[in-house]
C-alpha positions in Angstrom: -38.7 57.3 254.5 -39.6 56.3 250.4 -38.1 60.0 249.6 -34.5 58.6 251.1 -36.7 55.8 248.9 -36.3 57.0 245.6 -32.1 59.1 246.7 -30.6 54.9 247.4 -32.5 53.2 244.7 -31.3 55.4 241.5 -28.0 55.4 243.6 -28.0 51.7 243.1 -27.5 51.8 239.7 -24.2 53.6 239.4 -22.2 50.8 242.5 -19.4 50.0 240.5 -17.5 52.9 242.3 -18.5 52.4 245.7 -16.5 52.6 247.9 -15.5 49.6 250.1 -17.1 50.1 253.7 -18.8 53.7 253.8 -17.9 56.5 256.2 -21.4 55.6 258.6 -20.2 51.6 258.5 -19.3 49.6 261.8 -16.5 48.5 260.0 -13.9 51.1 261.2 -11.2 52.7 259.0 -7.3 53.1 260.2 -4.6 56.3 259.4 -1.9 56.4 260.8 -2.8 58.8 263.4 -5.3 56.3 264.7 -4.3 53.4 264.4 -2.4 53.3 268.3 -5.6 54.5 269.4 -7.3 52.4 268.2 -5.8 49.2 267.9 -3.3 49.0 269.6 -4.3 50.8 273.0 -7.5 49.4 273.3 -8.6 46.1 275.8 -10.7 44.3 272.9 -10.1 42.3 269.9 -9.3 43.8 266.8 -9.1 42.1 263.2 -7.5 44.5 261.0 -8.1 44.1 257.2 -4.9 45.4 255.0 -6.6 46.6 251.7 -7.0 48.6 248.2 -9.9 50.1 247.1 -9.0 48.2 243.0 -8.5 45.1 244.6 -11.4 42.1 243.5 -10.4 40.0 245.9 -10.7 43.3 248.1 -14.5 43.6 247.2 -15.3 40.1 247.4 -14.4 40.4 250.9 -15.9 43.3 251.9 -19.6 42.7 252.7 -18.8 39.6 254.5 -16.7 41.3 257.2 -18.9 44.2 256.9 -21.3 41.2 258.1 -19.2 40.2 261.1 -18.5 43.6 262.1 -22.2 44.5 261.7 -23.2 41.7 264.1 -20.2 42.4 266.6 -19.9 46.1 266.8 -19.4 46.8 270.2 -18.1 43.4 271.0 -15.1 43.0 269.2 -13.7 45.6 266.9 -13.0 45.1 263.0 -11.3 47.6 260.8 -9.6 48.6 257.6 -6.0 50.0 256.3 -6.7 51.8 252.4 -3.2 50.6 252.2 -3.3 52.8 248.6 -4.0 56.1 250.3 -0.9 58.2 251.0 0.2 58.5 254.3 -1.5 54.8 254.5 1.8 53.4 252.8 3.9 52.9 255.5 1.8 51.7 257.9 0.9 49.0 255.9 4.6 48.7 255.3 5.0 48.4 258.7 3.3 45.0 259.4 4.6 43.4 256.4 1.8 43.6 253.8 2.9 41.9 250.8 -0.8 40.7 249.3 -4.6 42.3 248.8 -6.6 40.9 251.7 -3.6 40.7 255.1 -6.1 40.6 257.6 -4.3 40.5 260.7 -5.8 39.9 264.5 -4.1 41.9 267.4 -5.5 39.9 269.9 -6.1 41.3 273.7 -2.9 40.8 275.5 -0.4 43.5 276.5 2.3 43.1 273.8 -0.9 43.2 271.3 1.4 41.4 268.6 -0.3 41.0 265.2 -1.0 37.1 264.1 -2.4 36.7 260.3 -5.9 35.2 259.1 -5.3 32.8 257.0 -8.9 31.0 257.0 -12.3 31.1 255.2 -12.9 34.6 254.2 -16.7 34.1 254.3 -18.6 35.7 257.0 -19.0 32.3 259.2 -15.0 31.8 259.8 -14.2 35.3 260.1 -16.8 35.1 263.7 -15.1 32.3 264.9 -11.9 33.7 263.9 -12.1 36.8 266.2 -15.0 35.3 269.1 -12.8 32.7 270.4 -9.5 35.5 270.5 -12.2 37.6 272.9 -10.9 35.5 276.8 -11.9 33.6 278.2 -9.9 34.6 281.7 -11.1 37.4 281.5 -14.8 36.6 282.9 -14.3 34.2 286.8 -15.7 30.9 286.6 -17.4 30.7 289.7 -17.9 26.8 290.9 -21.4 26.9 292.5 -19.3 27.4 296.4 -17.7 29.9 295.7 -20.5 33.0 294.9 -20.8 34.0 298.1 -16.9 35.1 298.2 -17.2 36.6 295.0 -20.7 39.4 296.1 -18.6 39.9 299.1 -15.7 41.7 298.2 -15.4 44.7 297.4 -19.7 46.4 298.9 -19.1 49.7 297.8 -18.3 48.8 293.7 -20.7 46.5 291.6 -20.2 43.0 290.3 -22.1 41.4 287.6 -23.1 37.7 287.9 -24.2 35.5 284.7 -25.9 32.0 285.4 -26.3 29.8 282.5 -27.4 26.5 281.0 -24.2 26.5 279.0 -21.1 25.8 279.2 -19.1 28.7 278.4 -19.7 32.4 278.7 -21.0 34.0 276.1 -18.6 35.8 273.0 -20.3 39.5 274.7 -20.3 38.7 278.2 -16.7 38.7 277.9 -16.7 41.0 275.0 -18.0 43.2 278.3 -15.5 41.8 280.8 -13.4 43.5 278.5 -14.7 47.3 278.9 -15.0 46.9 282.5 -11.8 45.2 283.8 -10.0 46.0 286.6 -13.4 47.8 287.6 -16.0 45.6 287.4 -15.9 41.5 288.6 -17.9 39.6 286.5 -18.6 35.5 287.8 -20.5 33.1 285.3 -21.9 29.8 288.0 -22.8 26.8 285.0 -26.1 26.2 285.8 -27.8 23.2 285.4 -27.6 21.3 288.1 -29.7 21.4 291.6 -26.8 22.9 293.3 -25.8 25.6 291.4 -29.7 27.1 291.4 -29.6 26.6 294.9 -26.3 28.4 295.1 -27.6 31.4 293.8 -31.1 31.4 294.9 -29.1 31.8 298.4 -26.6 34.0 297.4 -29.2 36.5 295.5 -33.1 36.1 297.6 -34.1 35.2 294.0 -36.1 32.2 292.0 -34.3 30.8 289.2 -34.4 27.0 287.9 -33.4 25.6 285.1 -36.8 28.3 283.1 -35.1 31.8 284.2 -32.0 31.0 282.1 -29.9 32.8 281.3 -30.0 35.5 284.1 -27.9 39.2 284.7 -27.4 40.4 287.3 -25.4 44.2 288.6 -24.8 43.4 292.8 -23.3 45.7 294.5 -23.7 45.5 298.4 -22.1 44.1 301.6 -23.3 40.4 302.5 -27.3 40.5 303.6 -28.2 44.2 302.1 -27.2 43.5 298.7 -28.3 46.4 296.1 -29.6 44.0 293.2 -30.4 44.4 289.8 -31.6 42.1 287.0 -31.0 42.3 283.2 -34.2 42.1 281.7 -33.5 42.9 278.1 -32.6 40.6 275.2 -29.9 38.7 275.0 -30.2 36.7 271.3 -31.7 38.4 269.0 -27.8 40.9 268.7 -25.2 41.2 271.2 -23.9 44.3 270.4 -27.2 45.6 271.5 -27.1 44.1 274.6 -24.0 44.5 275.9 -24.1 48.1 275.6 -27.8 48.1 277.6 -26.0 46.1 280.3 -23.1 48.7 280.1 -25.7 51.9 280.6 -26.9 50.3 284.0 -22.9 49.9 285.1 -22.2 53.0 284.0 -18.9 54.2 282.1 -16.6 56.7 283.3 -17.3 59.5 282.6 -14.0 59.9 280.0 -16.3 57.2 278.0 -20.1 59.1 278.4 -18.0 61.9 276.2 -16.2 60.3 274.6 -19.9 58.2 272.8 -21.6 62.0 272.9 -18.6 63.5 270.7 -19.5 60.9 267.8 -23.6 60.9 268.3 -22.9 64.5 267.5 -20.6 64.3 265.1 -22.5 61.2 263.3 -25.8 63.4 263.4 -23.9 66.4 262.0 -22.2 64.0 259.3 -26.2 62.7 258.3 -27.3 66.4 257.9 -24.2 67.4 255.8 -25.1 64.0 253.5 -28.8 65.2 253.4 -28.7 68.9 252.4 -26.5 67.2 249.7 -29.2 65.0 249.0 -31.2 67.5 248.1 -29.2 69.7 246.8 -28.4 67.8 243.8 -32.0 66.8 242.9 -32.7 70.2 242.7 -30.3 70.6 240.3 -31.5 67.4 238.6 -33.7 69.1 238.4 -33.0 71.8 236.4 -31.0 69.7 234.4 -33.8 68.2 233.1 -36.1 71.7 232.6 -33.7 72.5 230.3 -33.0 69.9 228.3 -29.6 68.1 229.6 -28.6 65.0 230.4 -29.7 63.6 234.1 -27.6 62.7 236.7 -28.1 60.9 239.2 -28.2 63.1 242.8 -26.7 61.1 244.9 -22.5 59.4 244.6 -21.9 56.0 245.7 -20.1 56.4 248.9 -23.2 58.8 249.8 -25.6 55.3 249.6 -23.6 53.1 251.4 -23.5 55.7 254.4 -27.3 55.7 253.5 -27.7 52.0 253.8 -26.3 52.0 257.0 -27.8 55.3 257.9 -31.7 54.2 256.7 -31.8 50.4 256.4 -30.8 49.7 259.4 -26.6 47.2 259.7 -28.7 44.0 259.0 -30.9 44.5 255.9 -28.2 47.0 254.9 -25.9 45.1 254.5 -28.1 42.6 252.7 -28.7 45.1 250.1 -24.8 46.3 250.3 -24.5 43.0 249.2 -27.0 42.4 246.2 -25.3 46.3 245.3 -22.4 44.4 244.7 -23.6 40.8 243.1 -25.4 43.2 240.6 -22.5 45.5 239.6 -20.6 42.3 239.2 -23.6 41.5 237.0 -23.4 44.4 234.8 -19.2 44.0 234.5 -19.5 40.3 233.5 -21.9 41.6 230.7 -19.7 44.8 229.6 -16.4 42.3 229.3 -17.8 39.9 226.8 -19.3 43.3 225.0 -18.8 46.7 225.6 -21.6 47.8 223.5 -24.1 45.9 225.5 -24.6 49.0 228.2 -28.4 48.8 228.2 -28.8 44.9 228.9 -26.3 45.0 231.1 -28.1 48.1 233.8 -31.1 45.6 233.0 -29.7 42.4 233.9 -27.7 44.0 236.9 -31.4 45.8 237.6 -33.5 42.8 237.0 -31.3 41.1 239.9 -31.6 43.8 242.5 -35.9 43.7 242.0 -35.6 40.1 243.3 -33.0 40.5 246.0 -35.2 43.2 247.2 -38.2 41.0 247.0 -37.1 38.2 248.4 -36.3 40.5 251.7 -39.0 41.7 252.0 -40.9 38.6 251.9 -39.0 37.7 254.7 -39.1 41.0 256.3 -43.1 40.2 256.4 -42.7 36.3 257.1 -40.8 37.7 260.2 -43.3 40.3 261.5 -46.2 38.0 260.9 -44.2 35.4 262.7 -44.4 37.9 265.3 -40.3 36.1 265.7 -37.1 36.8 264.1 -35.4 33.8 261.3 -34.3 32.5 264.3 -37.3 32.1 266.1 -36.7 34.8 269.0 -39.7 36.7 269.8 -39.6 40.0 268.0 -39.9 43.1 270.6 -42.2 46.0 270.1 -38.6 47.8 269.0 -37.4 45.1 266.2 -41.1 45.5 265.1 -40.9 49.0 264.6 -37.7 48.8 263.2 -38.6 46.2 261.1 -41.7 47.5 259.8 -40.1 51.3 258.7 -37.1 48.8 257.0 -39.8 47.4 255.2 -41.4 50.8 254.2 -37.8 51.9 253.1 -37.4 48.6 250.6 -40.6 49.4 249.1 -39.9 52.7 248.3 -36.6 51.6 246.6 -38.8 49.0 244.4 -40.7 50.8 242.8 -38.5 53.4 242.7 -36.2 50.8 239.9 -40.1 49.1 238.3 -40.4 52.7 237.9 -36.9 52.7 235.8 -37.3 49.5 234.2 -40.7 50.3 233.3 -39.8 53.5 231.4 -37.1 52.2 229.9 -39.4 49.8 227.7 -42.0 52.7 227.7 -38.8 54.3 225.1 -38.7 57.1 227.8 -35.3 59.2 227.9 -32.9 59.2 231.0 -34.3 63.0 231.7 -38.6 61.5 231.5 -37.8 58.3 234.1 -36.0 60.9 236.7 -38.8 63.7 236.2 -41.1 60.9 236.4 -39.5 59.6 239.9 -39.3 63.2 241.2 -42.6 63.5 240.6 -43.8 59.8 242.1 -42.0 61.6 245.3 -42.8 64.9 244.6 -39.9 66.0 245.5 
């Protein structure tokens, strides 16, 4: 983990040329060849950002947009088009793009006619907008007396029933219903009164009351011989994770499963190629250092953004990417005021990164100590293990940045600092 940390931390110092979104980002890159398949032919709403890599407003939007995509990955589709890329100009012209960024929502309707998003460009505002586009009619709202009829339909096929004290079904549940639209009916029973709980008890033969909701059931079989599978995973920590696990219990069609396997294999191959590139670049850096040549960083900015997602995880990767962009802006401001202050710009941006990573480390430590996430929900064993890995990675990055800063204070050359980093992590 620490070896990965040194590569990522070194690359943070040269983020000025980073792409808006990494290849492994949950924000999907669109081109003329995949636009119809990924936006027009899916069941879910899709938000598309039409961007240009040189656009300052696009750079400001990117971390907010990335945060939404990370939180709602699998619930709604968030994608972007690089309008400067060859072949994509006509696509942007087709949808009337006249400035950057332009955000358009393609709703979950038959015609998929886009509508412009003109709201605030904050993660919260965009999240609220795209979530509101999930059609409520995808889920059948049930009165207590209609639960038996809902469960009795098509005995050989599964049905999904959510019993919840909330008056409206969650975005995750509506999104999942869209995934299985036309194949699996999704029902929703609003339960705060005894009448609703009694209906659930009678229909499902389970113990359920206000202390046992929300509760989600996957049901099949004829009345009197129901086969019941109660979903017991968390529906709170990250909705996309819950949607994936529930979908696995329902079982997707064979083509969908093959597609997921193909994507997983492609991601593994891409990661392997990137790690090979890092190893080759590190070896070259050692040779340059030994020969007295000017030292260069062994990781590109594009690879950094990719590894933030691969090595850190969506939540902390997004936080780190935001920090890096803000640090870059600090450096750019100093250089605009006085181009001769390159060293000062570097020091200010790295100090900003150190403070931000330190704060993230403290947040992880506090949550691990409390045994709960920032919203107060208990941490599962998997979540604790993941956060511990994040902590180890961020610690490695912090150590690397501090070594760079300390090296400059001691008047060491870039080559000497790089050699110390390589020796420190035995690379």
